[in-house]
DOKEPA-516880 format. One line per field, with one value per atom (N, C-alpha, C, O, CB): residue number from 0; residue in three letters; atom name; x, y, z. Coordinates in pm, whole numbers, plus 50000, padded with zeros to 5 digits. Glycine has a CB too. Example, Ala and Ser with C-alpha at 12.3 -4.5 7.8 and 13.67 -1.06 7.14 Angstrom:
# DOKEPA-516880
num <- (0	0	0	0	0	1	1	1	1	1)
residuo <- (ALA	ALA	ALA	ALA	ALA	SER	SER	SER	SER	SER)
atomo <- (N	CA	C	O	CB	N	CA	C	O	CB)
c1 <- (51319	51230	51320	51424	51131	51285	51367	51290	51341	51408)
c2 <- (49431	49550	49670	49668	49553	49775	49894	50003	50114	49940)
c3 <- (50780	50780	50780	50846	50905	50708	50714	50787	50804	50572)
END
This chain:
# DOKEPA-516880
num <- (0	0	0	0	0	1	1	1	1	1	2	2	2	2	2	3	3	3	3	3	4	4	4	4	4	5	5	5	5	5	6	6	6	6	6	7	7	7	7	7	8	8	8	8	8	9	9	9	9	9	10	10	10	10	10	11	11	11	11	11	12	12	12	12	12	13	13	13	13	13	14	14	14	14	14	15	15	15	15	15	16	16	16	16	16	17	17	17	17	17	18	18	18	18	18	19	19	19	19	19	20	20	20	20	20	21	21	21	21	21	22	22	22	22	22	23	23	23	23	23	24	24	24	24	24	25	25	25	25	25	26	26	26	26	26	27	27	27	27	27	28	28	28	28	28	29	29	29	29	29	30	30	30	30	30	31	31	31	31	31	32	32	32	32	32	33	33	33	33	33	34	34	34	34	34	35	35	35	35	35	36	36	36	36	36	37	37	37	37	37	38	38	38	38	38	39	39	39	39	39	40	40	40	40	40	41	41	41	41	41	42	42	42	42	42	43	43	43	43	43	44	44	44	44	44	45	45	45	45	45	46	46	46	46	46	47	47	47	47	47	48	48	48	48	48	49	49	49	49	49	50	50	50	50	50	51	51	51	51	51	52	52	52	52	52	53	53	53	53	53	54	54	54	54	54	55	55	55	55	55	56	56	56	56	56	57	57	57	57	57	58	58	58	58	58	59	59	59	59	59	60	60	60	60	60	61	61	61	61	61	62	62	62	62	62	63	63	63	63	63	64	64	64	64	64	65	65	65	65	65	66	66	66	66	66	67	67	67	67	67)
residuo <- (UNK	UNK	UNK	UNK	UNK	UNK	UNK	UNK	UNK	UNK	UNK	UNK	UNK	UNK	UNK	UNK	UNK	UNK	UNK	UNK	UNK	UNK	UNK	UNK	UNK	UNK	UNK	UNK	UNK	UNK	UNK	UNK	UNK	UNK	UNK	UNK	UNK	UNK	UNK	UNK	UNK	UNK	UNK	UNK	UNK	UNK	UNK	UNK	UNK	UNK	UNK	UNK	UNK	UNK	UNK	UNK	UNK	UNK	UNK	UNK	UNK	UNK	UNK	UNK	UNK	UNK	UNK	UNK	UNK	UNK	UNK	UNK	UNK	UNK	UNK	UNK	UNK	UNK	UNK	UNK	UNK	UNK	UNK	UNK	UNK	UNK	UNK	UNK	UNK	UNK	UNK	UNK	UNK	UNK	UNK	UNK	UNK	UNK	UNK	UNK	UNK	UNK	UNK	UNK	UNK	UNK	UNK	UNK	UNK	UNK	UNK	UNK	UNK	UNK	UNK	UNK	UNK	UNK	UNK	UNK	UNK	UNK	UNK	UNK	UNK	UNK	UNK	UNK	UNK	UNK	UNK	UNK	UNK	UNK	UNK	UNK	UNK	UNK	UNK	UNK	UNK	UNK	UNK	UNK	UNK	UNK	UNK	UNK	UNK	UNK	UNK	UNK	UNK	UNK	UNK	UNK	UNK	UNK	UNK	UNK	UNK	UNK	UNK	UNK	UNK	UNK	UNK	UNK	UNK	UNK	UNK	UNK	UNK	UNK	UNK	UNK	UNK	UNK	UNK	UNK	UNK	UNK	UNK	UNK	UNK	UNK	UNK	UNK	UNK	UNK	UNK	UNK	UNK	UNK	UNK	UNK	UNK	UNK	UNK	UNK	UNK	UNK	UNK	UNK	UNK	UNK	UNK	UNK	UNK	UNK	UNK	UNK	UNK	UNK	UNK	UNK	UNK	UNK	UNK	UNK	UNK	UNK	UNK	UNK	UNK	UNK	UNK	UNK	UNK	UNK	UNK	UNK	UNK	UNK	UNK	UNK	UNK	UNK	UNK	UNK	UNK	UNK	UNK	UNK	UNK	UNK	UNK	UNK	UNK	UNK	UNK	UNK	UNK	UNK	UNK	UNK	UNK	UNK	UNK	UNK	UNK	UNK	UNK	UNK	UNK	UNK	UNK	UNK	UNK	UNK	UNK	UNK	UNK	UNK	UNK	UNK	UNK	UNK	UNK	UNK	UNK	UNK	UNK	UNK	UNK	UNK	UNK	UNK	UNK	UNK	UNK	UNK	UNK	UNK	UNK	UNK	UNK	UNK	UNK	UNK	UNK	UNK	UNK	UNK	UNK	UNK	UNK	UNK	UNK	UNK	UNK	UNK	UNK	UNK	UNK	UNK	UNK	UNK	UNK	UNK	UNK	UNK	UNK	UNK	UNK	UNK	UNK	UNK	UNK	UNK	UNK	UNK	UNK	UNK	UNK	UNK	UNK	UNK	UNK	UNK)
atomo <- (N	CA	C	O	CB	N	CA	C	O	CB	N	CA	C	O	CB	N	CA	C	O	CB	N	CA	C	O	CB	N	CA	C	O	CB	N	CA	C	O	CB	N	CA	C	O	CB	N	CA	C	O	CB	N	CA	C	O	CB	N	CA	C	O	CB	N	CA	C	O	CB	N	CA	C	O	CB	N	CA	C	O	CB	N	CA	C	O	CB	N	CA	C	O	CB	N	CA	C	O	CB	N	CA	C	O	CB	N	CA	C	O	CB	N	CA	C	O	CB	N	CA	C	O	CB	N	CA	C	O	CB	N	CA	C	O	CB	N	CA	C	O	CB	N	CA	C	O	CB	N	CA	C	O	CB	N	CA	C	O	CB	N	CA	C	O	CB	N	CA	C	O	CB	N	CA	C	O	CB	N	CA	C	O	CB	N	CA	C	O	CB	N	CA	C	O	CB	N	CA	C	O	CB	N	CA	C	O	CB	N	CA	C	O	CB	N	CA	C	O	CB	N	CA	C	O	CB	N	CA	C	O	CB	N	CA	C	O	CB	N	CA	C	O	CB	N	CA	C	O	CB	N	CA	C	O	CB	N	CA	C	O	CB	N	CA	C	O	CB	N	CA	C	O	CB	N	CA	C	O	CB	N	CA	C	O	CB	N	CA	C	O	CB	N	CA	C	O	CB	N	CA	C	O	CB	N	CA	C	O	CB	N	CA	C	O	CB	N	CA	C	O	CB	N	CA	C	O	CB	N	CA	C	O	CB	N	CA	C	O	CB	N	CA	C	O	CB	N	CA	C	O	CB	N	CA	C	O	CB	N	CA	C	O	CB	N	CA	C	O	CB	N	CA	C	O	CB	N	CA	C	O	CB	N	CA	C	O	CB	N	CA	C	O	CB	N	CA	C	O	CB	N	CA	C	O	CB)
c1 <- (48601	48499	48554	48644	48371	48497	48530	48426	48322	48537	48454	48357	48227	48119	48414	48238	48118	48035	47912	48157	48102	48030	47962	47851	48126	48029	47968	47846	47743	48070	47858	47745	47628	47513	47788	47655	47549	47488	47380	47603	47557	47513	47389	47364	47625	47313	47201	47227	47137	47071	47353	47390	47380	47413	47533	47336	47328	47464	47499	47225	47542	47670	47782	47764	47665	47898	48020	48122	48110	48077	48221	48328	48456	48468	48349	48551	48680	48746	48811	48774	48731	48787	48728	48797	48763	48600	48534	48573	48584	48385	48594	48623	48772	48810	48566	48857	49001	49057	49132	49073	49022	49078	49030	49101	49040	48912	48854	48926	48948	48704	48963	49030	49181	49252	48975	49231	49375	49439	49547	49440	49371	49422	49414	49348	49342	49482	49473	49350	49320	49604	49281	49161	49191	49112	49101	49304	49338	49363	49334	49461	49415	49433	49300	49286	49515	49202	49068	49007	48947	48977	49022	48970	49034	48965	48994	49165	49235	49189	49165	49386	49175	49129	48986	48951	49139	48903	48763	48755	48665	48687	48848	48850	48911	48858	48927	49020	49098	49054	49040	49243	49031	48993	48900	48939	49119	48777	48685	48655	48624	48557	48665	48635	48735	48704	48635	48851	48952	48929	48991	49089	48842	48817	48741	48766	48739	48651	48574	48441	48360	48653	48416	48287	48250	48337	48294	48120	48078	48115	48119	47927	48142	48170	48098	48068	48323	48072	48015	48106	48137	47867	48150	48235	48160	48120	48374	48142	48079	48169	48182	47932	48231	48326	48442	48512	48257	48461	48570	48521	48599	48637	48394	48336	48334	48296	48193	48374	48369	48281	48303	48512	48182	48089	48082	48091	47949	48066	48057	47925	47900	48178	47839	47715	47744	47816	47621	47688	47720	47687	47772	47646	47567	47528	47613	47660	47381	47636	47726	47868	47936	47729	47914	48047	48051	48148	48085	47947	47941	47934	47992	47820	47863	47856	47995	48034	47756	48068	48205	48291	48375	48266	48271	48346	48294	48355	48345	48179	48117	48046	48026	48221	48005	47944	47799	47739	48018	47738	47599	47509	47530	47562	47409	47313	47184	47094	47287	47179	47060	47052	46956	46940)
c2 <- (37419	37416	37346	37263	37346	37382	37313	37204	37201	37412	37116	37013	37076	37030	36917	37180	37247	37306	37301	37358	37362	37419	37310	37328	37499	37197	37086	37034	37008	36972	37020	36972	37068	37025	36953	37199	37300	37320	37376	37431	37275	37295	37212	37109	37261	37258	37179	37128	37078	37261	37142	37095	36943	36873	37141	36893	36749	36691	36581	36715	36766	36719	36811	36932	36707	36753	36828	36803	36708	36787	36889	36873	36832	36848	37006	36779	36746	36868	36854	36688	36986	37108	37136	37187	37228	37103	37129	37029	37065	37128	36904	36803	36786	36733	36670	36830	36811	36861	36788	36880	36982	37029	36944	36931	37174	36889	36811	36679	36634	36787	36616	36486	36497	36396	36390	36618	36638	36582	36524	36576	36601	36552	36664	36766	36428	36644	36739	36704	36587	36736	36804	36783	36699	36613	36916	36725	36648	36501	36415	36709	36472	36332	36263	36145	36324	36335	36280	36251	36146	36377	36345	36325	36203	36123	36451	36190	36078	35945	35848	36093	35941	35818	35785	35669	35833	35888	35866	35801	35722	35998	35835	35777	35637	35546	35867	35621	35498	35387	35272	35529	35421	35320	35382	35401	35261	35413	35481	35401	35460	35511	35270	35187	35209	35180	35039	35260	35285	35414	35435	35288	35500	35627	35607	35679	35720	35512	35488	35558	35535	35529	35644	35713	35712	35705	35860	35720	35713	35840	35950	35691	35822	35933	35908	35794	35951	36015	36007	36086	36202	36061	36023	36090	36091	35988	36018	36212	36230	36323	36441	36287	36268	36348	36390	36306	36472	36521	36571	36612	36660	36690	36595	36635	36520	36408	36689	36550	36453	36512	36624	36418	36436	36482	36378	36258	36509	36427	36342	36372	36488	36364	36273	36299	36338	36267	36175	36448	36505	36412	36389	36635	36357	36275	36148	36119	36236	36073	35958	35997	35922	35879	36113	36160	36186	36150	36287	36249	36274	36142	36130	36362	36043	35912	35848	35789	35820	35861	35810	35871	35802	35839	35999	36067	36039	36079	36214	35971	35945	36066	36079	35899	36157	36284	36294	36400	36397	36190	36199	36199	36123	36083	36283	36288	36222	36285	36435	36093	36016	35981	35915	36088)
c3 <- (23865	23968	24092	24085	23917	24203	24327	24351	24286	24448	24444	24478	24528	24494	24584	24609	24660	24546	24549	24759	24446	24331	24250	24202	24242	24234	24161	24236	24175	24140	24368	24448	24442	24437	24593	24441	24440	24302	24290	24492	24200	24063	24031	24094	23965	23933	23885	23743	23675	23889	23700	23567	23561	23658	23530	23449	23431	23393	23436	23324	23313	23262	23305	23315	23111	23330	23361	23250	23173	23500	23245	23146	23217	23338	23065	23142	23203	23268	23372	23097	23210	23269	23407	23495	23176	23426	23553	23661	23778	23535	23623	23726	23754	23858	23686	23661	23676	23809	23874	23563	23854	23982	24101	24201	24005	24089	24200	24218	24330	24176	24108	24119	24103	24108	24015	24084	24076	23950	23955	24194	23839	23711	23607	23629	23663	23497	23387	23303	23282	23300	23257	23176	23052	23015	23135	22989	22868	22900	22817	22800	23017	23057	23077	23044	23186	23130	23147	23009	22988	23228	22917	22780	22714	22652	22694	22727	22666	22726	22654	22683	22857	22923	22882	22864	23076	22868	22827	22689	22663	22828	22603	22468	22466	22402	22374	22537	22526	22622	22580	22551	22749	22848	22951	23066	22917	22912	23004	23131	23234	22933	23123	23240	23353	23469	23201	23323	23426	23503	23608	23362	23454	23523	23654	23751	23432	23657	23779	23782	23873	23897	23686	23673	23525	23439	23730	23495	23356	23279	23334	23347	23153	23062	22930	22895	23039	22860	22726	22634	22661	22721	22525	22428	22295	22242	22414	22242	22112	22032	22063	22124	21930	21852	21941	21997	21791	21953	22037	22176	22258	21970	22202	22331	22430	22397	22311	22552	22661	22769	22814	22715	22812	22916	23026	23001	22857	23148	23266	23335	23370	23364	23357	23428	23574	23644	23422	23619	23750	23866	23952	23768	23870	23984	23998	24109	23972	23891	23905	23943	24013	23776	23898	23936	24087	24153	23858	24140	24284	24362	24469	24319	24307	24372	24375	24475	24298	24266	24259	24369	24427	24122	24397	24502	24642	24741	24477	24650	24780	24834	24955	24880	24745	24785	24748	24768	24724	24695	24653	24775	24870	24559	24772	24883	24839	24784	24930	24864	24835	24693	24652	24874)
END
């Protein structure tokens, strides 16, 4: 996904595959960081089993793109 697509989306949760191009990282690196040291990512993540989810609005706030 692009940043514009994320902003236009009404999804509550994003995946590492969706945010990776926006932050210039590999999705698997995001997953590994979410498991090992989530505090270093700078945005909240939820890991359940093998699934990693990122709440869309806090992610946009992290990027400085949240509108209100």
